[in-house]
C-alpha positions, 0 to 999 in steps of 0.5 A: 543661610540655613538653606544654603548650608544644607545645599552645600552639605548635599553637594559635599556628598555628591561631589566626593570624587571631585574633592582634592586631597586638601579638604579646605580647597575646592577644584577650579576657580569658580565658586560652585554651589549645588542647590536642590530645586524642585527635585533636581540637583543643580550646580550653581556658578557664575554662569547658567546652572547645569542639572547634574542629577535627577532626584525622585519626586520623593524625599531622599534621605541624604544619609542613605547608602547607594541604591540597590537593584533587586535581581529577578527571581531565578528561573528553572527548567524541568526536563520531563523524562522521555516516553517509552514505547510499550508495544507496536503492532504489527509486532517485530518480525511479523509476516503476511501483514495485510496491505491495509492493516492499521499500525498502532504504537502504544507509548507510556504516556500521551505525546506532547503537543506538536510532537512528530509521529513515527516514520514509515520506511518506505513511506506510505500515505495515510494518517496518524491519529492520537487517542491518549497514549495510542498512536494509530496509522491508517493507510490510504491505499495500503503498503506495497505488496511483498515489501518490508516496512519499518516503523521508526519512533523518532527521538523527539517523540519517545526513546527511539525504537525501530520495528520491522514487518513484512507485507503479504502479497496481493490477496487472491480475492483481489486478484479475482476481482480484477480478473472479473473486471477484465472479463477473464472470468465468467463473472463480473465484479462491481460495487453492486450487482450489474455494475462493473468495477472497471467503470470506476477503477483507477486510470493510473496503475499505481493507484490501483489498490491491492486491498480487497474492495467491498462489492459483489460477483455476478454471473455474466450470463443467464445460462451457465453449465452446471459444471462450470458453476460448481467450480467457481468460488470467490477467494478460493483457488479453483480451476476457474481461477487458474484457467483465467490466470493462465489465459491472462499470462499468455495474453500479457506474455508472462511466464506460464504458470507464474505465481501471484507475484510482483510481475503479475500484479504489475501486469494486472494494474496496467491492464486495469488502468488501460481498460485492456480487457480479455481480447477473445470471448469466454470459452468452455469445452465440455466433452461427454463420454456418454455414447455417442461421445461428443464435444461442445463449445460453450461461449458467452452463455450459449452452446456455440459449436458441437462435434463428435469425438473419440475418447480413450479406450479401457485401460487408457481412459480419458480422465474425467474432471476439469483441466485448463489448456497449457500448451498448443501446436498447429502440428506436433509429433506424438509418441507413446505406447498403447494398451496392446504394447504397440509403440507409435510415433505419429508426425504432423498431428494437427490442431492440438491443445494439451490439457491434462498431462499427455491428453489433448484435444486434436485432429486425427484420421479415423474412419468414424467418431463418437466411440472410445478409440484413443490412447487418452486424448480427445480425437476430432475430425480434422476440419472440426479440430481446426474449428475448435482449435480457434476456440481453446486458447491457453487457459481455456477449461476442458471438462470431461464427464462420463 
């Protein structure tokens, strides 16, 4: 009976909600007894027992209050301050930036793992590298020449910032490299002496790099006139390069005297990609004022043709120096005033190639040749002038020496 009373006592606490207001009566007609058996509270009745509640395997203090649950510790999130951009190179507004120049962004601290890198607008192929707080972008092919580039630092990396710089045009040395590859110059260019760069050049114009490439210039011929050799210099705007550019423009139907600009650069790239080399040999005209005066056409390493000529008389000397042919005519009318004050107007002067102002190499009717007789031009016998006219296209250099 002692065990039974203990069982009823537990039942009374467990069944408080079921007890009627009359504490002397139990709900229902069946006699209900709760018995703790094996750690499980059972309800005994006339029928089979029913489990009501699983008790722990440890002892339970009947007088203990309701079980409580310990809440998990509160979590906190620490938001780190965003990084600042301390500097960017090139600096804001920089002009004439080389196409292949690396970019750097210096932050106030190392970027977090997985942070996005700055954007380039317009996009340029290349790779970002991180060294501590310094981000460096190295372009693969270079930025588009003459373009405006923007460096944009995104919010996810640092405090947003934008910087703009202006890309330089294609370096003259790079233009010379391509003109040499295309045989518009009396020199070759390639990764090594005797190796043409055109053999390994990109077959697609968009992939022709605007950056100056490592390599070497070599003369294409073993015998080079001293006056021509002395006027060639890599990276310098000499008359040799000027003549080559003028000839290239004429072949490609570009405006005469165009500067090195996007149009010219696009034509050079297309010519390289299609392997469109100079369609004519390299000619060089040498006029000597030493008596008897003569003109020699040097072509591809050898003197090809010579003819007697007349140059300017005292007071209307033919200027010495080297000049490129800039205009040509089958025939033209020549008008001027000679040193005696005589005004002349001569139509149908044949085979004319202007090279220095009003001075031209052309045919003219004279009784003799080899002596100063002209008003500054270089006069040739008519038939000889026709031969030479086929050898002096636009850009051909004419050297006049005393």
